N, C-alpha and C positions, 0 to 999 in steps of 0.2 A: 724519372729524368733520362733523356736519351744520351747515351755515351757514343760519340762519334769516333769509332774505331772500326777497323776491318781491313779487307784487302781492296787495294786501289787498282783502278783500271790501268791498262798499259797506256803509256804516253802522258800520264799525269806528272806535272813538273815536281821537282824536289821541294820547291817552296810551298806548293799546295799541300803536299804530304806533311811538311813540317808544321804547317798551320793546323791541320786537323789532328796532329798528335797532341794528346793531353788537352783535348777540347771537350767541354760538356755544354750542351745546350738543352734548354726546356722552354716550352710554352706554358705560361703560368696563368690560369683563369680562376677567379673567385667571385662569389656572390655573397654579400652579407646583409642580414636583416637585423635591424635594431628596433626593439619594441619596449616602450615605456609601460610599466605596470601601474602608472598613475593616470592613465587615460589620454596621454598625448598621442598624436598620430605617429605611426612608425615610420622608419627611414630604411633606404636602401643604399648600399655601396657595391658597385661593380667594378672589377679590375681585370685588365687583360694586358699582359707584358711578356717580354722575352728575358730569359735568364741565360747569360753567356759566362762561362768561367773557362779561362785559358791560362795554362802554365807555359811559359817560355823556357826552353833549355838549350844548351849547347854541349859541347864535348866536356866542358868543365862542370856541368850540372845545371840546376835550375837557376834563372836569373831574374824572373819577374812573373807577376801574377796579374791578369786583367780580369775584372769583374764588371759587367755591363748589364744593367737591369732597368730599362725604360718601361714604364707602365702608363697606359691610358686608363684614367679613372673617371667614372661617372657617379655623381651623387644625386640622390633623390630625397628632398625634405630633410636633409641633415642639418640638425642644430649645431651652431658654433663650428662650422667647417674650418679646415686649415687655411692659413692666410693666403695660399696660392690659388684658391678658388674664389670666385667673384661672390658667390653665395651657396646656399645648401642644395641648389638645383643647377649643377654646372658640370661641365667636362674640363679636364686638365691633364697635362703631361706630368707624371710624377717620376722624378729621378730618385728611385730607391737607392741603389748603389751604382756608381760608374767611376771607377778609378783604377790606376795602374800602380802596383806596389814593386818597386825595383829592389830585388833581393840579392843582386850580384856583387855587393860590396864586401860584405864580411860574413858570407855563408849564414844569412839570417839573423846575425847579431845586430846589424845596423842597416835598416832599410829605409827607403825614401818613397813615400806615397803621395800621389797627386790626383785630384779629382773630387768626386763626390762620395763621402764615406761617413760612417757613424762618428759622432763626436765621442771621444774616448772619455767615458765617465761611467763608473759604477758597474753593476751587474750586466748591463747591456753590452759591455766591451767583449764579454766572452760568451754570450747567450744570443743566438740569432733570432730576433723577434720580428723580422721583416715579414709583413703579410700574415701575421698571426694575431689571434685575439689576445694572447698572453703577452702582456706589456709590463715595463717596469716604471722608472721615475722620470722618463724624458719630459713628460708633461709639466712637471715641477720646474723645469729649466727652460721651457718654452721652445726647444729645439732638440731634434734627434739626429738628423743628418746634415751636413754642410759641405760647400765647396772650399777646397784649400789644400794644404800640404801638411805632411806629418813626418817625423822620424819615428821608427819603431822597431823593435826587435825582440828576439827570444834569447835570453842568456840562461846560464846554468841554473840560476836560482831566482830569476825574476823575468817577467814580461813587462814591456813598457811601450807606450805610444804617447807622443807629445805633438800637439797639432796647433797650427795657426790657420783659422779659416774665416770665411767671409762673414758669418753671422747672419746670413740671409736665408738659410734653409734651402728650399727647393729651387728658387730662381737666383741666378748669380747677379744679374743686373737689378738695381734698385734705385730709387730716387734718393734714398738715405745712404749713410756711410757707416754700416755696422762692422763689427769685427769680433773675434772670439779667440781666446787663448785658453786651451784646455789640455788635460792629460791625465793618464792613469798609470800607476806603477803597481805591480802585484806579483804574488808568487805564481809559478807556472801554472797555466790553465789545464795542464794535464794532470795535476795533483787531485786527490780526493779532498783535500782541504785547501781552499784558495782564499787568500787575503788580499785586499786591494786598497790603495789610497788614490783619490781623485781630486782634481781641482778645476775650476772654470771661472773665467773672468772676461767681461766684454759687454758690448752693446748688441743685443739680440733683437732682430727685426720681427715685429708682430704684424697685425693686419694693417695698421696705419702709422705706427710710430716705433721708437726704439725703447727698449727697457734695459737699463744697466743692471747686469746680473753677476753675482759672485757666489761661488760655492766651494765648500771643502766636503769631501765625503769619504766614508769608509764602507767597504763591502766584504761580506763573508759568504762562502759557498761550502757546503759539506755534502759530499756524496757518499752513499753506502748502499751497494747493491741497486735496487730500484728506487731508493728514496733520495730526495733532495731537500736540504734545509738551507734557505737563503735569507740574508739580511742586508740591508743597505740603509745608512743613516747619513744625512747630509744637512748642512746649514750654511746660511749666508744672508745676502741682501737682494731685494728687487727695488731698484731706485731708492736706495738707502733705507728701505724698510726691512726689518729682520724677517727671516722666514726660516723654517725647518721642515724635514721630511723624513719620515721613517717608513720603511717597507719590510714586511717579512713574508716568506712563502714556504709552504710545506707541500711537496709534491710527491707523486708515486707513478711509476711506469711499470708495465708488464715486461717480462723478460725479453720479448721480442719488440717491445716499445710500440705496439700497435694501439694500446690504450694508455692515456696519460691523464691523471686526476690531479687537481692542485687547489689549494685555498690561499688567498692573499689578505693580508691586513695592511691598510695604508693609513698613516696619520700625517696631517699637514697642519703646521702652525704658521701663523702670518701676523705680523704687527700692522695696525691700521691706525687711523686717526682716533677711532673710538676705543682702542686697546687691542689686546691680543685676541684673535679668533683661532678656532681649531676646527678641523674636519676629520672624520673617520669613515673609511670605506671598507667593507668586507666583500670579497669576490670569491665565488666558487666557479671553477672552470673544468672542462672536460674535452678531450680530443680523442677521436677514434679514426684509425687508418684502415679503410677497407682494403686497400693495396698500397704499395709504396708510392702510388701516384695519385690516389683519391683519398680525401679525408673530410671528416665533418666535425666541427668544433662548436662549442657553446660556452657561454659565460653569463652568470648571473651576478650582478653587482648591486649592492645596497648601500646607501648613504646613512650611516647612523647619525652622523652630524655633518654639516657642510659649512665651509667658510661664509658662504652667503646662504642663510636659512631658506630662502625661497628657491635655491637651486638643489635642495635635497631630492634624490631621486632613487628609484628602483628600476632596473632595466635588464632585459634579456637580449643578448646577442647570439645569433647562430650564423655560422659561416660554412659554406661548402666550397671546397677548393680542388682543382684538378691540375696536375703538372704532367705534361707529356713531351 
């Protein structure tokens, strides 16, 4: 990542110098190859974007943070692409994160966020998974990031974020009228043991229609030296049909965090007209950082069972990523 600091030329305005203070920018480029081990043709995902992070300050201290991450994404032969793509061979502008969090009201204890941000729910509230192979349970909820507003803060004994968002994901405008009310309250993210409670309710936009989703969830994270033990369990309804989700992860990092190894177990339960169905997926993942700016990741996923038996799969995904 390039940190925009240094000596400024004579004649630069104070406003320009103020803008460049506490500013970090990076160009982010990644290429991802997905290969099915059951004979299907492989797929590619290419992404190019800019990552801007700016902290605004005055004489009284910090009063806001801007995060701006627009990406151009190209798909080639991708099955079941996200709803903002026309098909699996398409280009699209992906708004990963684009929001301003105003923190000047109560020294970080009560903040106001507006823009495009991660829906506050579960483990992903505290773990940055944007642009990585390592993901958690957002696919169960059908939405990861959304347009809207939130109140959030860091108190002595808990962190919280409560959001009212559009329910449409990447694109704000839609022919439908979705909405989403969500939130998470948990012990401080700086602890070695973190507990959280989450909720979600609303109409979430899919590829062509709305799904009424409701969830309650609990998450736990335990950190000890280079080891991480993570759990998340949630339950609720999709269009009044019951569903449940369980995820666990054990991971290990080297002291300098250049190597990261992890394994995940996911179990999903869903009510249907024919009765209860369940799915189980096991994932093995690895990431190696050649430098702080260049990394190679891989993930091997196997469906022991699937909600739809015909959709059982075993797949290998490899991603090369450069941030400069």
